[in-house]
N, C-alpha and C positions, 0 to 999 in steps of 0.2 A: 763784218763779224756779226753773228746772229745775236738777237736780244738775250736769248738764254745763256749764251756763252759770256756776254758782257755782264749779266747778272751774277754768274758764278764767279767771275773775276772780281767784281765789286765786293761780293761777300767775303772773299779771301782777303782783300785789301782792308776791309773794315775790321775783321778779326785781328789781322796783323798790326794794323795801326793802333788798335786798343792796347795790344800787348806791348809794343815797342814804346808807345807814349808813356806808359807807366814805368818801364825800365829806365828810360832816359830821363824822365821827370825826376826820379829819385836822385839823380846826379847833379841837379841844378844847385841845391844848397851847398854841397861840398865844393863844387866849382866856384861858387860865389865867394866862399870863405877863403879860397886859395888864389883868387884872381890876381894876376900880375906876377905870380911866382911860377915861372915856366917849369922848373925842375919838379916842384911839388905837384903841379897839375899833371905832369907826365906820369909821375908815380901813381897818382889817383886813377888816371885813365888806364894804365897798365893793370892795376888791380881790378878795375871795372870790367875789363875784357872777360874775366872769368865768369861774370854774371850774364854775359851776352855770348853764348857759345857759337852763334852763327855769324858774329860780327868779324869782318876782315880788318877794318881800321876804325879807330876812334881819334878825334882831333878837336881842337877848339879854335874858333875864329873870333876876331874882334868885331865890333859893331859894323865895320866896313867889309866884313867877310874876308879879311886877310888872316892867314893862319898864324896863331901865336904859340902853337906847340908842334912837335913832330907828329907824324902819323904813328900811332901806337898800334902795333900788330902782334900776332902771336909769335912771330920770329924776332921781335924786339922793335925798338924805335927806328923810324925812318926819318932822320933829321933833315934830309934834303927837302922835305915838304914844308919846313918852317918858313914862314914869310910868303907862302904861296897865296896869290890873289884868286879866290874862288867866286868873286862877286858875279861873274858872268856865266857861271855854271847854271844850267836850267833847274837843278834841284834846290837852288838857293832862292828862287824867285818868290815862292810863297812866304818863306821866312823873312826876307827883306821887305815884303809887303805887310808884315805884321803878324803872321800866323804864329801861334804859340808852339805848335808842333806840326810838322809836315812830312809826308812820305812821298817820295818821287815816283813817277811811273818807272817801269822797268826800262833799263838801257844797257848797252854794252860798254863796259868799263874802258877808259881811254888807254890804260897801260897794257891790260892782258886780254881785252875783248871778251870778258866774262859777263853773263847776264847778271845785272846788279840792281840794287835799290839803295837809295840814300835817305836816311831819316835825319831831320834837323830839329833840334830843340833850342828854343830861345833861353838864354841865361840872363837873368835880370838881377839888378841890385836890390837891396832891402827896400829902397824907396820906389821900386818899380821901374827905374831907368834901365835901359838896355846896356848890358856889358858886352854881349857877343852871342855866339852860337856854338852848341855842341853838335858835331857831325858824326854820324855812324854809317859806314858803308857795309853792305851785306851782299854776300853771294846768294843770288836767288835760289840756287840749287840746295842751299843749306838752311834756308829759313824755316822756322817752326810753323809751317802751314798745317791746316787740318788735312790737306791732301785728299779731300773728298773728291771722288772721280766725277767729272762733268758728264752729265747724261744728255745725249743728243735728243732734241725734241722730235716728236713723232709727226709733225705736220709735213705736208708735201713740200719738197724742196726741188726747185727747178733751176738749172744753171745753164748759162751760155756755153757753147763750145768754141772751137777754133774758127774765127771769122773767115779764114781762107777756105776751110772745108764748107762752111755754110754758104759762102758766096758761089761756090761751084756745084751746089747740091743738084740742080736740075740739068747739069751736064754729065751726070753720072747715073748709072743704073746698077741695080743689084746683080751681081754675078753669082750663080748658084755655087755654093761651097760643097765640100764633101759632106759636111754635117747636114746641110740642107737636103741632100739626096737621101739621107737615112734618118731624118729628124725624129721620126716616131720611135725608132729603136733607141736613139740617144736619150730622148726625154724619158722613156720608160726606165732605162737603166739609171739615169741620174736621179729620178724620183725615188727609186729603191735605195740608192746610196744614202739619201737624206732620211727616209722614213725607217729604214731597217738596218743601216750599217754605220751609224754614228757620224755622218757628215752633217755639220751644223751650219756651215756657210759654203755655198757653191756658186761659181760664176761660169756661165756658158759664153764662150767667145764664138759666135756663129760664123763670122766672116773668116776666122783663121782655124776653125774646126778643132778647137781644144777647150779644155775646161780647167779651172783651178778650184781645189777643194781644201777645206780645213776640217779635221776630224777630232771628235771628242777624245780619242785615244792619244792624240799627239797635237794639241791645239796650237802650239807655237810654230809649227812648220806647215806650209802649204804644199800641196802636191799638184803636179800638172798631169792631166790625162790628155793624150793625143787622140786623133780620130780612131786609130785602131783600138785603143783602150776603151773608148766610148761605145764601140760597136761590138765588143767582145763580151759575151755573156759571162765568161770566166772571170772578168774583172771583179765581180762580186766576191769571189773567193779571197781576194787580197785584203778585204776589209771585214773585220769581225762583225758578227750579228750583234746588234745593240737595240735595246728597247728605245722607242721614241721618247725623248725627254719630256717629263711632265711639266717642266717650267718653260717650255717653248711657247712663244707668243702665238704662233700659228698652229692650229690643230693638224695632226699628221695627215688626216684625210683630205686636207685642202692643199697640201703641197703640190700634188699632181696638177691641180687646176691652175696654179701659178705658172708652172712650166708649160702647160698647154697654151696658156695665154701668150707666153713668149713665142710659141710657134705662130700664132696668129699675127703677132706684131712683126715677126721676121718676114712673113710672106704677104703682108697686107698691101704692099705697093712697090713699084719698081724704083721709085726715088726715095720715098720715106720708108725706112725699114729699120728693124732692130739690129744693131751690130753685136751687142752683148747685154746680158741680163743676169742679175744675181739675186739670191735670197739668203737672208740670215734668219734662222728660225727663232733665235733668242730675243732679238728686238723686233722681229716681224716685219723687217723693212725689205722692200723690193727696190733694186737699183736698175736703171735702164740707161743704155747709151744708144742713140740713134745715128743714122747715117749723116745727119747734119752736125754731129758731134755734140748735140744737146743732151743733157743728162737729167734724170728724174729720180727722186728718192721718195718713196711713199709707203704707208702701211699696206699690208697685204690685202686687207678688206677693201680699202679704197681702190687699190689696183684692180681687184676682181670686179668691182662695180662698174669699171669703164668698159665700154664696148668699142669696136673698131671705128665706128662713126666718130666717137670722141677723139681718137688719136688722129684721124684723118681730117678733123675740123668740122666738115659739114656733110660728109658722106660722098662728096663729089671728088673728082680726080685731084690729087695733090698737085699735079703738074699745072692744073688750071687755077689752083688756089695757092700761089707761092707764099702768101703771108698769113694763111689761116690754119696752119697745122699746130695744134697743141704739142705734138711730139717735138717740134723744133722752135717753140716759143722762146723768146730771149729773156723774158722777165724772170726774176728770181724771187721765190716766195720767202 
């Protein structure tokens, strides 16, 4: 998992923990006052569910983490859970170690397999002694998160491919595809679809002579263009004329340079060559997949800064340099 994604998750957990700790903390004193009276505690928890709209179950445990109430749910009490020993459940570990409040990592619930979180609040006596624990189970899909959308970092990302493909790389050679045979026509049309006809994300599959595109006019559905579509000038008529978006990360006049660089990578070597390449104009990211099944994701400026010598490692024959090709490097940035 990337550091940026971990940071986004940590921020959501911090906000959620602050909110839930306050809500469950307010129940400590009422639970203390009624401790030992199961019926009264269950009435209290049933009422508290209305203040916790995302909560699936509320329950109380004794100091040994054995359940002293039913599970209180929106469908009513579930008495079969009374007496249940939860001491070995992972979400109790921090509470049993002394944490005042703890929030578990996400997990799949045992009964229904739903993504869940469990919050545990210590319940103490007036003198500070431990009475037990208040537990609250939440469906992750219903929690009051900020739902701020995670933004993918812009730094170059390089990923390994299938080891079986990589191991046989130098026993294969590029076979000219239909798209290769008319690559200049294809790239010219594809560039126009992006700059003049509202296509904001396009992927060229050179080996299978097809493309997939996403259009501003219908962004939730992709379309597949086959070789005949990509070499037919009339294909332009099927996509409305659109101004190039001002909010695009890559200037419209540089789109063609990206696709022309795809051409160079496709034809640069008989062993190491581009199988597919894509461009998204709104995040400015170029994605590449090579014959070794290695993948790269990078900003368009960085991509255009690289020459063929970079992708071939030293400018020498790839076949003579089987471990020196950045196109097939195995490290992940």
